[in-house]
Structure formats: structure tokens, C-alpha cells
SEKOLLO-684636 format. One line per field, with one value per residue (C-alpha): x, y, z; residue number from 1; residue in one letter. Coordinates in steps of 0.02 Angstrom, whole numbers, plus 50000, padded with zeros to 5 digits. Layout:
u <- X;... .
v <- Y;... .
w <- Z;... .
num <- NUM;... .
residu <- A;... .
This chain:
u <- 50976;51067;51002;51102;51051;50870;50867;50955;50820;50683;50769;50787;50606;50548;50660;50591;50412;50445;50522;50378;50228;50108;50132;50022;50101;50201;50161;50274;50189;50240;50424;50461;50357;50484;50349;50363;50501;50633;50663;50793;50888;50730;50612;50533;50479;50292;50210;50067;50099;49963;49935;49847;49683;49709;49885;49861;49840;49989;50100;50037;50091;50259;50417;50538;50490;50555;50736;50852;50718;50849;50879;50699;50686;50498;50349;50165;49995;49925;49760;49670;49782;49927;50090;50240;50417;50569;50746;50890;50963;50799;50735;50545;50428;50245;50150;49986;49949;49792;49720;49654;49477;49533;49613;49439;49482;49639;49658;49791;49872;50055;50103;50215;50185;50344;50272;50112;50060;49887;49766;49868;49908;49729;49660;49783;49734;49552;49587;49683;49536;49411;49515;49526;49338;49302;49412;49326;49152;49179;49281;49196;49151;49250;49129;49138;49328;49351;49228;49317;49486;49436;49344;49493;49601;49474;49451;49637;49679;49544;49603;49783;49734;49631;49785;49740;49902;49909;49728;49741;49898;49814;49671;49791;49888;49724;49698;49868;49812;49649;49743;49854;49701;49635;49806;49821;49644;49659;49842;49923;50103;50228;50259;50081;50086;50204;50067;49983;49794;49792;49900;49883;50045;50163;50291;50203;50372;50436;50283;50253;50425;50381;50215;50269;50425;50327;50208;50350;50434;50270;50247;50413;50347;50206;50022;49965;50103;50046;49867;49922;50025;49878;49764;49896;49938;49755;49722;49875;49851;49664;49568;49532;49421;49235;49200;49339;49259;49316;49204;49248;49434;49414;49321;49454;49593;49512;49517;49702;49742;49821;49703;49729;49803;49694;49785;49778;49639;49691;49669;49638;49786;49770;49772;49886;49822;49928;50055;50019;50161;50176;50119;50260;50261;50245;50366;50293;50363 .
v <- 50233;50075;49955;50029;50208;50153;50069;50218;50333;50219;50213;50403;50430;50312;50396;50568;50510;50426;50587;50696;50696;50730;50555;50410;50288;50257;50122;50063;50016;49928;49882;49985;49858;49723;49590;49463;49569;49693;49871;49894;50040;50104;50092;50246;50268;50238;50259;50320;50442;50425;50584;50614;50710;50891;50870;50785;50942;51027;50878;50882;51062;51047;50968;50988;50820;50728;50669;50780;50914;51038;50927;50927;50985;50964;50939;50948;50896;50754;50719;50781;50668;50623;50707;50674;50734;50724;50748;50825;50652;50595;50492;50494;50490;50449;50465;50512;50585;50524;50523;50354;50386;50453;50284;50233;50320;50216;50058;49939;49776;49752;49851;49845;49949;50038;50141;50114;50221;50147;50062;50081;49897;49844;49977;49932;49748;49801;49909;49768;49650;49780;49821;49638;49618;49776;49721;49552;49630;49759;49652;49638;49466;49382;49426;49610;49608;49520;49639;49793;49722;49681;49843;49943;49853;49889;50073;50100;50027;50131;50293;50256;50223;50383;50481;50500;50414;50473;50430;50263;50217;50260;50141;50002;50028;50011;49849;49791;49826;49730;49585;49578;49574;49425;49342;49353;49287;49135;49085;49010;49056;49004;49183;49247;49317;49453;49529;49688;49686;49877;49890;49750;49795;49779;49638;49551;49522;49433;49324;49285;49311;49246;49333;49488;49502;49488;49624;49738;49720;49752;49911;49973;49951;50028;50021;49896;49779;49798;49758;49601;49545;49569;49463;49329;49318;49314;49166;49078;49112;49139;49041;48906;49026;48996;49180;49200;49296;49190;49270;49444;49408;49341;49499;49615;49508;49527;49716;49703;49597;49698;49719;49590;49665;49633;49585;49721;49696;49612;49733;49665;49686;49834;49786;49895;49963;49906;50032;50113;50130;50302;50305;50314;50465;50419;50497;50567;50487 .
w <- 50595;50648;50780;50924;50883;50864;51034;51113;51046;51114;51285;51291;51238;51376;51505;51461;51471;51638;51707;51646;51763;51619;51547;51600;51478;51321;51193;51051;50888;50728;50715;50870;50967;50916;50901;50758;50680;50734;50671;50535;50460;50375;50524;50599;50780;50790;50960;51067;51208;51340;51441;51604;51581;51534;51464;51295;51190;51272;51230;51050;51032;51121;51049;51195;51272;51117;51110;51008;50990;50929;50776;50714;50532;50508;50623;50580;50643;50537;50628;50782;50888;50774;50723;50613;50648;50534;50602;50505;50476;50397;50544;50557;50706;50684;50846;50926;51096;51184;51356;51411;51351;51182;51145;51088;50923;50896;50793;50859;50808;50862;51015;51170;51326;51379;51521;51620;51768;51774;51654;51495;51461;51495;51379;51240;51253;51239;51086;51001;51026;50968;50814;50763;50787;50688;50543;50538;50551;50414;50294;50123;50059;49922;49783;49826;49842;49675;49593;49660;49610;49432;49398;49463;49335;49197;49240;49268;49099;49014;49090;49045;48865;48859;48914;49099;49148;49330;49370;49281;49379;49544;49503;49459;49620;49716;49621;49685;49864;49840;49763;49917;50030;49933;49932;50122;50142;50029;50007;50164;50199;50332;50387;50368;50546;50481;50373;50433;50449;50441;50285;50158;50067;50215;50202;50056;49971;50126;50155;49970;49892;49720;49695;49790;49685;49523;49581;49634;49464;49374;49474;49404;49227;49127;49171;49037;49095;49276;49226;49133;49283;49401;49292;49269;49454;49503;49387;49456;49641;49667;49535;49665;49763;49734;49701;49572;49425;49278;49148;49210;49203;49027;48975;49045;48973;48802;48823;48861;48709;48568;48419;48283;48128;47978;47817;47687;47558;47397;47256;47080;46966;46851;46669;46568;46404;46255;46201;46036;45915;45837;45655;45527;45414;45231;45107;44945;44791 .
num <- 1;2;3;4;5;6;7;8;9;10;11;12;13;14;15;16;17;18;19;20;21;22;23;24;25;26;27;28;29;30;31;32;33;34;35;36;37;38;39;40;41;42;43;44;45;46;47;48;49;50;51;52;53;54;55;56;57;58;59;60;61;62;63;64;65;66;67;68;69;70;71;72;73;74;75;76;77;78;79;80;81;82;83;84;85;86;87;88;89;90;91;92;93;94;95;96;97;98;99;100;101;102;103;104;105;106;107;108;109;110;111;112;113;114;115;116;117;118;119;120;121;122;123;124;125;126;127;128;129;130;131;132;133;134;135;136;137;138;139;140;141;142;143;144;145;146;147;148;149;150;151;152;153;154;155;156;157;158;159;160;161;162;163;164;165;166;167;168;169;170;171;172;173;174;175;176;177;178;179;180;181;182;183;184;185;186;187;188;189;190;191;192;193;194;195;196;197;198;199;200;201;202;203;204;205;206;207;208;209;210;211;212;213;214;215;216;217;218;219;220;221;222;223;224;225;226;227;228;229;230;231;232;233;234;235;236;237;238;239;240;241;242;243;244;245;246;247;248;249;250;251;252;253;254;255;256;257;258;259;260;261;262;263;264;265;266;267;268;269;270;271;272;273;274;275;276;277;278;279;280;281;282;283;284;285 .
residu <- X;X;X;X;X;X;X;X;X;X;X;X;X;X;X;X;X;X;X;X;X;X;X;X;X;X;X;X;X;X;X;X;X;X;X;X;X;X;X;X;X;X;X;X;X;X;X;X;X;X;X;X;X;X;X;X;X;X;X;X;X;X;X;X;X;X;X;X;X;X;X;X;X;X;X;X;X;X;X;X;X;X;X;X;X;X;X;X;X;X;X;X;X;X;X;X;X;X;X;X;X;X;X;X;X;X;X;X;X;X;X;X;X;X;X;X;X;X;X;X;X;X;X;X;X;X;X;X;X;X;X;X;X;X;X;X;X;X;X;X;X;X;X;X;X;X;X;X;X;X;X;X;X;X;X;X;X;X;X;X;X;X;X;X;X;X;X;X;X;X;X;X;X;X;X;X;X;X;X;X;X;X;X;X;X;X;X;X;X;X;X;X;X;X;X;X;X;X;X;X;X;X;X;X;X;X;X;X;X;X;X;X;X;X;X;X;X;X;X;X;X;X;X;X;X;X;X;X;X;X;X;X;X;X;X;X;X;X;X;X;X;X;X;X;X;X;X;X;X;X;X;X;X;X;X;X;X;X;X;X;X;X;X;X;X;X;X;X;X;X;X;X;X;X;X;X;X;X;X;X;X;X;X;X;X .
């Protein structure tokens, strides 16, 4: 969806919500909020619809209030409040319908209020503050994060070697996520504000183009290569952190090293027995 079509969809969605008496508000999230960065051709529409009391569940079950409802190819309920919709052209909506009190269940970072018939902007500001405080309060310390990261690498490699390729890869991809959490925490970057506190992998390649690019390329390769890249990048980017587990990294690196080939044993030369000449037959005289 190009920029003009994207904005036209947002405008039509807002117009429909404004014309429908069941809506108390509409809130754009993520790239739809157009804060710090703008939507591009791959952006979905991510939003909260805020209903007046008694109307939220009805709006979750209906589709007619959405733009181009006749072009919907797939719609399903993802959570108690959230839904996903895919149009025939592949455009995706990810949204949740709340009443004002149910917003207590939501976690919010970037948002922009498009429609407010009372209390929506104040409640969204409150949720953004509470989300930031919750993330800070529940964030693991460095020692725990490094420990989880390194053991995911170790277990992922072991499972891959055992033949559990899918399970091993999943562990290594979790190690990638944990590495990105540590990277954002300890490596300053000019565009660090573009990172997403709710999803550590978002826009890493843009904020850390070198490191992010190396990780992305490693993810396209095999699992042992990904594990080696994670250990190498951690030593390069994070070894200055006090909690960096040097001995642990050395131990896991040793597991990754290919086994040294032992030279074949030297066998003593076999001594050949002297060849016996056949006895000559004597002629009788």
C-alpha cells in the first residue's frame, strides 16, 4: 500500500468511527501513529478502537464498520480484545476494541489519538506512562540477561547438533532477541529513539546498521554460524559491560570450536621375511 492509499485508509477509518455513535475514540499505534517514523509500503494499520460502555463486544464481532469490508479475505479473533484482518490485496489490520476501563489491559508506547469524545487522550497518556514504568520495573538485570542469552546459545547449538534442528534454531533466535535487548541497553546510537521497547527486534538494522546487518546475514545461514556470530558480536559490542560473562563465553566458544584432528598413529614398519629361493633339483649321473 503506497503512502497515499495508506493515508486514505486512515482517513476513511477515522470518518467511519466519527460517524458511528458507538465509538468513543480511535487511537493510531506504531507506524500508523506517524511518530518518529512514517508508515511505508509494508506497514499495517495498527490501532485501538475505544467503544462506549456496552458496545465493545459488538464491534469486535462486526466487520461492516471497517473500510472496504467487502474485500476482507481473513478475519479472526487473536485475544479477548484483539483481532487481525487481512484484505484481498494483502493489507493487514491489527487492532483491539476496548471500552475506556478495559484500556488497563493495554500496553502502549507510540500512539496518536485520532478521535476523542471524552477521556481517551488522558487515558492513553496514563497507559503510556504506566507501560514505561512497568517495563523498567520488570526488566531483568544485566547478569540475568547475559545468562539467559548465553545459555540459549549453548542449548540451541546442542539441540541442533543432536538433530533437533527446529528446536535448536528457535533457541538461537531467542538468543538474538536477548542480544538486541542488551545492545539497546548498553550501546548508544544516534537513532536509539526509533527502537521499540515492546519488541526488541524492531528497527535494529536501522539503528545499528553494522551489527544489525551482520545479525541479519547470520540468520540467513546455518545455526552453528549464527551461534558463532552471536558470540563474536557480544565480545565486540558488550564486553565493556561489568556483567559480561567472559568465562562463560569462553566455555561456549570452546564447544563451538571444531574438534582438533589427531594425527594418525605411527605404525612400526613391518619387516619382510627374506624370500626363499626354490631348491634346485639335482640330476642323477
